[in-house]
Structures are given as C-alpha cells and as structure tokens.
C-alpha positions as CSV (number, residue, x, y, z in Angstrom):
1,M,-24.8,-9.5,-104.8
2,T,-22.7,-10.3,-101.8
3,V,-19.1,-11.5,-102.0
4,F,-20.2,-14.9,-100.8
5,A,-22.8,-15.2,-103.5
6,L,-20.4,-14.0,-106.2
7,V,-17.8,-16.6,-105.1
8,T,-20.5,-19.3,-105.1
9,V,-21.5,-18.4,-108.7
10,I,-17.9,-18.4,-109.9
11,I,-17.3,-21.8,-108.3
12,A,-20.5,-23.2,-109.9
13,V,-19.4,-21.9,-113.3
14,L,-15.9,-23.3,-113.0
15,V,-17.3,-26.7,-111.9
16,T,-19.8,-26.7,-114.9
17,I,-17.0,-25.9,-117.3
18,D,-14.8,-28.6,-115.9
19,T,-17.7,-31.2,-116.1
20,L,-18.4,-30.3,-119.7
21,R,-14.8,-30.6,-120.6
22,A,-14.7,-34.1,-119.0
23,A,-17.9,-35.1,-120.8
24,R,-16.4,-33.9,-124.1
25,S,-13.2,-36.0,-123.6
26,E,-15.3,-39.1,-122.6
27,H,-17.4,-38.7,-125.8
28,E,-14.3,-38.2,-127.9
29,L,-12.8,-41.4,-126.6
30,A,-16.0,-43.3,-127.0
31,T,-16.2,-42.1,-130.6
32,A,-12.6,-43.2,-131.2
33,L,-13.4,-46.6,-129.8
34,T,-16.1,-47.1,-132.5
35,T,-13.3,-47.1,-135.1
36,S,-12.5,-50.6,-133.8
37,P,-14.1,-53.0,-136.3
38,R,-16.0,-55.0,-133.7
39,V,-17.4,-52.0,-131.7
40,T,-20.9,-51.5,-133.3
41,F,-22.5,-49.3,-130.6
42,E,-20.8,-46.3,-128.9
43,P,-19.4,-47.5,-125.6
44,E,-19.9,-45.9,-122.2
45,V,-16.7,-44.2,-121.1
46,T,-15.8,-42.7,-117.7
47,L,-12.5,-40.9,-117.0
48,G,-11.5,-40.4,-113.4
49,G,-10.1,-37.3,-111.8
50,F,-11.6,-34.1,-110.3
51,P,-11.1,-31.4,-111.2
52,F,-10.7,-32.8,-114.6
53,A,-8.7,-29.9,-116.0
54,K,-5.8,-30.5,-113.5
55,Y,-5.4,-34.1,-114.7
56,A,-6.0,-33.3,-118.4
57,D,-3.2,-30.7,-118.3
58,R,-0.8,-33.4,-116.9
59,D,-1.9,-35.9,-119.6
60,E,-2.6,-38.3,-116.7
61,F,-6.0,-39.6,-115.4
62,P,-6.5,-41.6,-112.2
63,G,-8.9,-44.2,-113.7
64,L,-10.8,-45.3,-116.8
65,V,-13.9,-47.4,-117.2
66,I,-15.1,-48.6,-120.6
67,T,-18.3,-50.6,-121.2
68,A,-19.0,-51.8,-124.8
69,R,-22.2,-53.6,-125.2
70,G,-23.6,-55.6,-128.2
71,V,-20.2,-56.9,-129.4
72,T,-20.8,-59.9,-131.7
73,A,-19.7,-63.2,-130.1
74,P,-18.8,-66.3,-132.1
75,G,-20.7,-69.5,-131.9
76,P,-19.2,-72.9,-131.2
77,P,-18.4,-74.8,-134.4
78,D,-19.0,-78.5,-135.4
79,L,-16.3,-80.9,-136.3
80,K,-16.1,-79.2,-139.8
81,G,-15.7,-75.8,-138.3
82,V,-19.2,-74.6,-139.2
83,P,-20.9,-72.7,-136.4
84,L,-23.9,-74.7,-135.0
85,T,-25.4,-71.8,-133.1
86,C,-25.5,-68.0,-133.2
87,T,-26.2,-68.2,-136.9
88,T,-29.9,-67.3,-137.3
89,T,-29.8,-65.2,-134.1
90,V,-26.5,-63.4,-133.5
91,C,-24.9,-64.0,-130.1
92,R,-23.6,-60.9,-128.4
93,A,-21.4,-60.1,-125.4
94,E,-20.3,-57.1,-123.3
95,L,-16.7,-56.1,-123.3
96,G,-15.2,-53.9,-120.6
97,V,-12.0,-52.4,-119.2
98,R,-11.1,-50.9,-115.9
99,A,-7.7,-49.2,-115.5
100,D,-6.2,-47.6,-112.5
101,A,-4.2,-45.0,-114.4
102,V,-4.2,-43.6,-117.9
103,H,-1.5,-41.6,-119.8
104,A,-2.8,-39.9,-122.9
105,P,-0.7,-37.2,-124.5
106,A,-2.7,-34.1,-125.4
107,A,-1.2,-33.6,-128.8
108,D,-3.3,-36.3,-130.4
109,R,-5.6,-37.4,-127.5
110,W,-8.6,-39.6,-128.2
111,H,-8.1,-40.4,-131.9
112,G,-8.5,-43.9,-133.2
113,G,-4.8,-44.4,-133.9
114,A,-3.5,-42.4,-130.9
115,P,-1.5,-44.4,-128.3
116,I,-2.8,-44.6,-124.7
117,T,-0.9,-46.1,-121.9
118,L,-2.9,-48.0,-119.3
119,R,-1.8,-49.3,-115.9
120,G,-3.5,-51.7,-113.6
121,V,-5.8,-53.1,-116.3
122,H,-8.7,-55.4,-115.7
123,A,-10.5,-56.6,-118.9
124,Y,-13.5,-58.8,-119.3
125,A,-16.1,-60.3,-121.6
126,K,-19.6,-60.8,-120.2
127,L,-22.1,-63.4,-121.4
128,D,-25.6,-63.1,-120.1
129,S,-28.0,-66.0,-119.7
130,V,-29.7,-65.4,-123.0
131,N,-26.6,-65.4,-125.1
132,L,-25.0,-68.3,-123.3
133,G,-28.2,-70.2,-123.8
134,R,-28.0,-69.5,-127.6
135,M,-24.4,-70.8,-127.6
136,L,-25.4,-74.0,-125.8
137,D,-28.7,-74.2,-127.8
138,I,-30.8,-74.2,-124.6
139,T,-33.3,-71.5,-125.3
140,D,-34.6,-71.0,-121.8
141,L,-31.2,-71.2,-120.0
142,A,-30.8,-69.3,-116.7
143,V,-27.6,-68.7,-114.8
144,N,-27.6,-68.3,-111.0
145,T,-24.9,-67.7,-108.5
146,P,-26.2,-69.5,-105.4
147,A,-26.0,-67.9,-102.0
148,P,-23.7,-69.3,-99.3
149,K,-25.0,-72.4,-97.5
150,D,-25.8,-70.4,-94.3
151,R,-27.7,-67.6,-96.1
152,A,-31.0,-67.5,-98.0
153,G,-31.2,-65.5,-101.2
154,G,-30.1,-65.3,-104.7
155,G,-26.3,-65.0,-104.3
156,G,-26.2,-61.2,-104.8
157,P,-24.0,-58.7,-103.1
158,G,-26.3,-58.8,-100.0
159,D,-25.4,-62.4,-99.6
160,G,-21.7,-61.7,-99.6
161,L,-21.0,-63.7,-102.7
162,L,-20.1,-61.9,-105.9
163,E,-18.1,-64.4,-107.9
164,L,-18.2,-68.2,-108.3
165,S,-16.2,-70.6,-110.5
166,K,-17.5,-73.9,-109.1
167,G,-21.0,-74.9,-108.2
168,V,-22.7,-72.4,-110.5
169,L,-26.3,-73.2,-111.3
170,L,-27.6,-73.6,-114.8
171,T,-31.4,-74.2,-115.4
172,G,-32.9,-75.1,-118.7
173,T,-35.1,-77.4,-120.7
174,V,-33.4,-80.1,-122.8
175,S,-34.5,-83.2,-124.8
176,L,-34.1,-86.8,-123.7
177,P,-32.7,-89.4,-126.0
178,P,-33.4,-90.6,-128.6
179,Q,-32.5,-87.1,-130.0
180,R,-34.4,-86.9,-133.2
181,P,-34.4,-83.5,-134.9
182,S,-37.9,-82.2,-135.5
183,P,-39.0,-81.2,-139.0
184,R,-38.6,-77.5,-138.0
185,T,-34.8,-77.9,-138.2
186,D,-32.3,-78.9,-140.9
187,G,-30.5,-81.4,-138.6
188,R,-27.4,-79.2,-138.0
189,F,-28.4,-78.0,-134.6
190,G,-28.3,-79.8,-131.3
191,P,-31.4,-81.1,-129.6
192,S,-32.8,-77.9,-128.2
193,A,-36.1,-78.3,-126.5
194,Q,-37.6,-75.9,-129.0
195,K,-36.3,-77.8,-132.0
196,F,-37.0,-81.4,-130.9
197,D,-40.1,-83.6,-131.2
198,G,-39.9,-85.8,-128.2
199,Q,-39.7,-86.0,-124.4
200,R,-38.3,-82.9,-122.6
201,V,-37.2,-82.2,-119.1
202,K,-36.3,-79.0,-117.2
203,V,-33.5,-79.4,-114.7
204,T,-31.0,-77.4,-112.7
205,V,-27.4,-78.6,-112.7
206,T,-24.2,-77.5,-111.0
207,V,-21.3,-76.6,-113.3
208,D,-17.6,-75.6,-113.0
209,L,-16.2,-72.8,-115.1
210,S,-12.7,-72.3,-116.5
211,V,-10.8,-70.8,-119.4
212,V,-8.7,-73.1,-121.6
213,D,-7.1,-72.2,-124.9
214,G,-9.3,-69.2,-125.6
215,E,-12.6,-71.0,-124.8
216,L,-15.0,-71.0,-121.8
217,V,-15.1,-74.5,-120.6
218,I,-18.3,-75.6,-118.8
219,V,-18.4,-78.9,-117.0
220,A,-21.7,-80.1,-115.5
221,T,-21.0,-81.9,-112.2
222,G,-24.4,-83.0,-111.1
223,F,-28.1,-82.2,-110.6
224,Y,-28.9,-79.5,-108.0
225,T,-31.5,-80.3,-105.3
226,G,-30.6,-77.8,-102.6
227,P,-32.5,-74.8,-101.1
228,Q,-31.8,-72.4,-104.0
229,E,-34.7,-72.0,-106.5
230,H,-34.3,-74.7,-109.0
231,A,-36.1,-77.0,-111.5
232,D,-36.2,-80.7,-110.6
233,G,-37.6,-82.5,-113.6
234,H,-37.3,-86.3,-113.5
235,V,-34.4,-87.7,-115.5
236,P,-34.3,-91.5,-115.9
237,A,-31.0,-93.0,-114.7
238,E,-30.1,-94.2,-118.1
239,F,-30.3,-90.6,-119.4
240,T,-28.3,-88.9,-116.6
241,T,-25.0,-88.7,-118.5
242,A,-26.7,-87.4,-121.7
243,V,-28.6,-84.7,-119.9
244,L,-25.5,-83.5,-118.0
245,A,-23.6,-83.4,-121.3
246,R,-26.2,-81.0,-122.7
247,F,-25.0,-78.4,-120.1
248,S,-21.4,-79.1,-120.7
249,G,-19.3,-77.7,-123.5
250,R,-16.5,-75.4,-124.8
251,V,-17.8,-72.0,-125.8
252,P,-15.8,-69.4,-127.7
253,Y,-15.9,-65.9,-126.5
254,P,-14.8,-62.5,-128.0
255,T,-11.1,-61.7,-127.5
256,L,-10.8,-59.5,-124.4
257,P,-10.2,-55.8,-125.1
258,W,-6.7,-55.1,-126.4
259,A,-5.9,-58.8,-126.4
260,V,-5.6,-59.1,-122.6
261,V,-5.2,-62.8,-121.9
262,A,-8.2,-64.3,-120.1
263,T,-7.3,-66.3,-117.0
264,K,-10.5,-66.7,-115.1
265,A,-14.2,-67.5,-115.6
266,N,-16.9,-67.0,-113.0
267,S,-20.5,-66.2,-112.5
268,A,-21.7,-62.8,-111.4
269,G,-25.4,-63.0,-110.6
270,S,-27.1,-64.2,-113.9
271,D,-24.0,-63.5,-116.1
272,I,-20.8,-65.3,-116.8
273,L,-17.6,-63.2,-116.8
274,I,-14.3,-64.2,-118.5
275,S,-11.6,-61.9,-117.3
276,G,-7.8,-61.2,-117.3
277,E,-5.4,-58.6,-116.0
278,A,-2.3,-56.7,-117.2
279,R,0.1,-54.4,-115.4
280,T,0.8,-52.0,-118.2
281,L,-0.5,-51.7,-121.8
282,T,0.1,-49.2,-124.6
283,V,-3.0,-49.4,-126.8
284,R,-5.0,-47.7,-129.5
285,P,-8.7,-47.2,-129.5
286,D,-9.1,-48.6,-133.0
287,Q,-7.7,-51.9,-131.7
288,F,-10.1,-52.4,-128.9
C-alpha cells in the first residue's frame, strides 16, 4: 500500500469515527428530549460542527436544529371552556428550534435534567392544513401562500415569497345559514360541511394572521378571486358575513419550545408558523 493510500484510509477511518460520535450525541439528545411530557415521538436532532470531536471537546457547538413532530395541540374551547374540536380526532403540531450556538458541559451532557445554554434561538410551532382545519372545523381546509402579483405559481421559494402574514389564502367548504346540526352530531360542534344537513359552499378567502395572548388570531378579510388557484362558490350577499366568520377565529397552539414567547404568525407554503426568538436561554431537555 502506498503512503498516499495509507493516508487516505486513515483519514476515512477518522472521519467515520467522528461521524459516528456526532450521530451518537444527536441520538442521546433526542432521547433526552423524549423525557419532556409532551414529546411523544423521538425528535430529529442535528448538531453543527465538523470535525465534531473538536467542538465536543470544547463543550461548544456552532448550531443546533431540533424538529419534534406529532406534538398534541389543544383545541379551541366554547364559552364554558370545553374543547369544541380536536376531541374525537387529536390535533397535532410540529415544534422546532434552531440555535446559532450551544454550550453543553461534557460532565452530564444530553441528559433530561442537564442544563444546555443556547444562543441565537428561533423557536416555532407549525400547524399544517389538516390540523388547522380540524381546529376551525373545516374538514377540507387548504392553506396557500399566494405568489407575488407579477409571478405565476404557488408562492413557493421559486416565486421569491417564503412567508406571508396578510393575504394568506384559505380554501374550504362551509355551511350556509340556517346552521342546523345534522343528526350525525351532538350539537356541540360548529357547522362543518361534513356535519351539517343543508346548503354548502366551497370558497377561498383571504385572511390576516397574528399572535395575541397566546392564540393564533385569524381574521378573514374577503373572498379571493385573483389568478391563484381558488374556489369561487356562490355566496348570497346576506350570508357573506357568516361565511367569512367561519374562516375567522382564535386558535390555541402549543407553547413554543422552552417557553419562547411567540411574536409572529405567517404562512409557509401550506403550513402556518407561529414563531419567536430569544438571544440566550439556559434550558433542560425534559422541559422542551
């Protein structure tokens, strides 16, 4: 074996060992996060830094990404505090964290109660169309981030539009007044198109999103008739206000990871993101 070949083999072995060490640490942190009461499924964890050993020996890592899917989300209650939706079918959300830097002492690293210091933290809760539809009791709800006016498309990264808080499109089928519950329901739920014996209409509306007092606030501002793909069912003038009200509401969402305060809500493709930031946090995995 030539010297070059020997050096190549040694480098490959060292890289493999370093990669395995990184993967082991990521798995240990993911396991520690499952000690949090609300983390049902093992999250995806990525620690930054290469070679990993150099950063691990310093107890410092230049980045962390955590994605926890399937976290139970609360449903909006009625006036008596009883959830109206997300009861027979559990509503779920995705929780995530991105941090620019991580300090984790090696002595007790990656245990449920071990402190970790994060800097440059961005935390979020994500509601997809299906789960937001369950919360609003619109079973076929679809969320769309429209493309800019001068571009065709679906509002994806190729259209140069990643986030939108105003003018988000919601499409769904709702009932028209009078809103008589069908025999298939017990009368506690709102007039979902699937739970109502009467006239229905499928429309697309524009909504504005915001975060107020720990709730996602959705305000329908009008019916959408532009170039973006949409539904344009006929709504009699006397029912306009009632139909728009079906797409409006205050929706609770899971507390952001490590109690980061949510300050923003926006669409991202077919999802809704509620997010917040913090400069520095000292946290524990079991409190995620």
